[in-house]
C-alpha positions in Angstrom: 42.6 110.0 -48.2 44.5 112.6 -46.2 42.2 115.0 -44.3 43.0 118.8 -44.3 44.9 120.3 -41.4 42.4 122.3 -39.2 44.6 125.2 -38.0 42.3 126.7 -35.6 41.4 123.3 -34.0 45.2 123.1 -33.0 46.5 123.9 -29.2 48.3 127.2 -29.3 51.7 125.6 -28.8 51.2 123.3 -31.9 49.8 126.1 -33.9 52.7 128.3 -33.3 55.1 125.4 -34.2 53.2 125.0 -37.4 53.2 128.6 -38.4 57.1 128.9 -37.6 57.6 126.4 -40.6 55.9 128.8 -42.9 58.0 131.2 -45.0 56.9 135.1 -45.2 54.9 134.8 -48.5 53.0 131.6 -47.0 52.2 133.5 -44.0 51.0 136.4 -46.2 48.8 134.1 -48.2 47.4 132.7 -44.9 46.7 136.1 -43.7 44.5 136.9 -46.9 41.9 134.2 -45.9 40.2 135.6 -43.0 40.6 138.1 -40.1 40.9 135.1 -38.0 43.9 133.8 -39.9 45.5 137.2 -39.9 45.1 137.4 -36.2 47.4 134.3 -35.6 50.3 135.7 -38.0 52.1 136.8 -34.9 52.2 133.3 -33.4 54.8 132.6 -36.1 57.5 134.8 -34.5 57.2 137.3 -37.6 58.1 140.2 -35.3 61.6 139.1 -35.9 61.4 139.3 -39.7 63.6 141.9 -41.4 61.8 144.1 -43.7 63.4 146.4 -46.3 62.8 148.1 -49.5 65.5 147.1 -51.9 67.9 149.3 -53.9 66.1 150.1 -56.8 62.4 150.7 -55.3 61.2 147.4 -57.0 60.5 145.2 -54.1 59.8 144.9 -50.5 62.2 142.2 -49.2 61.0 140.1 -46.1 64.1 137.9 -45.0 65.2 136.2 -48.2 61.5 136.4 -49.8 60.5 139.2 -52.2 57.2 141.0 -52.9 57.8 142.7 -56.1 55.9 145.7 -57.1 55.3 146.0 -60.7 53.7 148.3 -63.3 50.4 147.0 -64.5 51.7 145.0 -67.4 49.6 141.8 -66.5 49.6 140.4 -70.1 53.4 139.6 -69.6 52.9 137.3 -66.8 50.9 134.2 -65.6 48.5 135.4 -63.1 47.6 133.7 -59.7 44.3 135.5 -58.9 43.8 138.9 -56.5 45.2 139.9 -53.2 44.5 142.8 -51.0 47.3 145.2 -49.8 46.1 147.9 -47.4 42.5 147.8 -48.8 43.7 147.7 -52.5 42.8 144.6 -54.5 45.5 143.9 -57.2 46.5 141.0 -59.5 49.7 138.8 -58.4 51.9 136.5 -60.0 54.2 134.0 -58.8 57.7 134.2 -60.1 59.2 131.4 -57.9 58.5 130.1 -54.4 60.4 133.2 -53.2 59.1 135.9 -55.3 55.4 137.3 -55.3 54.7 140.1 -57.7 51.8 142.3 -57.6 50.6 144.9 -60.5 49.8 148.4 -60.0 48.6 151.5 -61.9 50.6 153.7 -59.7 53.8 151.8 -58.8 54.8 154.4 -56.0 51.5 153.9 -54.4 51.8 150.1 -54.6 55.3 150.5 -52.8 53.5 152.1 -49.9 50.7 149.9 -49.8 52.9 146.8 -49.7 55.4 148.1 -47.4 53.0 149.2 -44.9 50.8 146.2 -45.4 53.5 143.8 -44.7 54.8 145.5 -41.7 51.3 145.5 -40.2 50.4 141.9 -40.7 54.0 140.6 -39.6 54.2 143.2 -36.7 57.8 143.8 -37.6 59.7 147.0 -38.0 61.3 148.2 -41.1 64.9 147.0 -40.9 66.3 149.0 -44.0 64.5 151.4 -46.3 65.3 154.0 -49.0 63.2 156.9 -49.3 61.8 157.2 -52.9 60.4 160.5 -54.2 56.9 160.8 -53.5 57.0 158.6 -50.4 59.7 160.4 -48.3 57.3 162.1 -45.7 54.8 159.2 -45.4 57.7 156.6 -44.9 59.4 158.9 -42.2 56.1 159.3 -40.3 55.2 155.7 -40.4 58.7 154.7 -39.2 58.9 157.4 -36.5 55.3 156.6 -35.2 55.9 152.9 -34.9 59.5 151.9 -34.1 62.2 153.3 -31.8 65.0 152.7 -34.3 65.8 151.6 -37.9 68.9 149.9 -38.9 69.7 151.6 -42.1 68.1 154.9 -43.9 69.0 155.5 -47.3 68.1 159.1 -48.0 68.8 159.6 -51.5 68.9 163.1 -51.1 68.0 164.4 -54.7 65.4 167.1 -54.9 64.9 167.0 -51.2 63.0 170.0 -50.2 63.6 171.7 -47.0 60.4 170.2 -45.0 61.7 166.7 -45.7 65.2 167.4 -44.5 63.8 168.9 -41.3 61.7 165.8 -40.8 64.5 163.3 -41.5 66.7 165.0 -38.8 63.9 165.6 -36.4 62.1 162.4 -36.5 64.6 159.7 -37.7 68.3 160.5 -37.5 68.3 159.7 -33.6 66.9 156.4 -34.2 68.8 155.4 -37.4 72.0 153.2 -36.8 73.1 153.9 -40.4 72.6 157.0 -42.5 73.3 156.8 -46.2 72.9 160.2 -48.2 73.8 160.0 -52.0 73.2 163.6 -52.9 74.3 165.2 -49.7 75.3 168.5 -50.9 72.8 170.1 -48.5 74.2 168.5 -45.4 75.9 170.9 -43.2 78.1 170.3 -40.1 75.2 170.9 -37.9 73.3 168.2 -39.7 76.4 165.9 -39.2 76.3 166.7 -35.5 72.8 165.5 -35.3 74.0 162.0 -36.4 75.9 161.4 -33.1 74.0 158.1 -32.3 74.7 156.6 -35.8 77.0 153.4 -36.2 77.5 154.1 -39.9 77.5 157.5 -41.7 78.0 157.6 -45.4 77.8 160.8 -47.7 78.3 161.2 -51.3 78.5 164.5 -53.3 79.0 166.4 -49.9 79.9 170.2 -50.0 81.4 169.8 -46.4 84.8 171.9 -46.3 88.0 171.2 -44.7 87.2 173.5 -41.7 83.8 171.3 -41.3 85.9 167.9 -41.3 88.5 169.3 -39.1 86.0 170.1 -36.6 84.1 167.0 -37.0 87.2 164.9 -36.5 88.1 166.6 -33.3 84.6 166.1 -32.2 85.1 162.4 -33.1 88.5 162.2 -31.4 87.0 163.6 -27.9 84.3 160.7 -28.3 81.4 162.8 -29.1 80.3 160.0 -31.6 80.7 157.1 -29.3 78.8 154.8 -31.6 80.4 155.5 -34.7 82.3 152.7 -36.3 82.4 153.5 -39.9 82.5 157.0 -41.5 82.8 157.8 -45.2 82.6 161.0 -47.1 83.3 162.1 -50.7 84.0 165.7 -51.1 85.8 167.8 -53.8 86.0 170.8 -51.0 89.1 168.9 -49.5 92.6 170.0 -50.5 94.9 167.2 -51.7 97.0 167.9 -48.5 94.2 167.8 -46.0 95.0 166.2 -42.9 94.3 166.3 -39.2 95.4 165.2 -35.7 98.8 166.7 -36.2 99.8 164.1 -38.5 101.7 164.7 -41.9 99.4 162.5 -43.8 96.2 160.6 -43.4 97.3 158.0 -45.9 100.0 155.2 -45.3 101.8 155.4 -48.7 104.9 153.3 -47.4 103.1 149.9 -46.5 99.5 150.4 -47.0 97.3 147.5 -45.6 93.6 146.7 -46.3 91.4 146.4 -43.1 87.9 145.3 -43.0 85.2 144.8 -40.5 81.3 143.4 -40.7 79.2 146.3 -39.6 75.5 146.0 -39.5 75.7 143.0 -41.7 77.7 144.6 -44.3 81.6 144.6 -44.7 83.1 147.8 -44.6 86.8 148.2 -45.5 89.7 150.8 -45.7 92.8 150.6 -47.4 96.0 152.4 -46.5 94.6 154.1 -43.2 96.8 155.4 -40.3 96.2 154.8 -36.7 94.3 157.3 -34.7 93.5 156.9 -31.1 90.3 158.5 -29.6 90.7 160.3 -26.1 88.8 157.1 -24.6 91.4 155.0 -26.0 89.4 153.5 -29.0 91.6 153.0 -32.1 90.7 153.5 -35.5 91.9 153.5 -39.0 91.7 156.8 -40.8 92.5 157.7 -44.4 92.2 160.3 -46.7 92.6 159.6 -50.4 93.7 162.9 -51.9 93.0 161.6 -55.4 89.1 161.2 -55.0 88.5 163.1 -51.9 87.3 160.2 -49.8 87.6 160.5 -46.3 87.2 157.3 -44.1 87.2 156.1 -40.6 87.1 152.5 -39.4 87.1 151.6 -35.9 89.0 148.6 -35.3 
């Protein structure tokens, strides 16, 4: 009969190799066993894990494994015991080897508990997150207090009160590589100028004007957004004849081509852009689609 593996009797190097064979859910399960088990999780190199909240606020993703956060409809699932997240004991259910679900009376509180708990046990930063209503301030404070940067921050923006707007731009914007704001009607040129360290800026439903965009494009051409590789806004405030850089048009209607580039793990593309060179020699495709008010920059 085979004997159980006594993890804590293994030399550190061997233990490290064993732990690196475990996936994030298996490591989470191990961490639930004891404080000593929790203390060895960092040996798995979990600090390199990518931790993110998915787009519809239903899961916390760790690499390619999902920790689903569900409302407390336990009767619809086969339960697999109780697990603890940030001091809250809840029922869980395995949906597959790559997906563990937990059940909460308050799903927003569950999202917060699971996100913060996994970040703590794996000692890994939050790689990408949305800011769901009810959690914006606590997530902003958590991120700004623990890590120097975040790859992608999806602000959402609907019903965002002034205090939270201030927190976003005071505490996070300088550390975010990518800013996505869907309801960006409140974003001003001043806010945009606070994103000068970003690699990607995406603003939907913005009210930025032609004068704002003209000033922004001048700043970009002078090299004041040195890291920016992709910029996108959609604004109904831009006239159909809007242009810049002394060009007759910001759209190639004679021989339009598609250009694509992988930036921060996602493919960004532009169609029908014209060549524009920054003062430092960097070349980009710039396109203004006067049908829908889309203005894009893709640095080549």
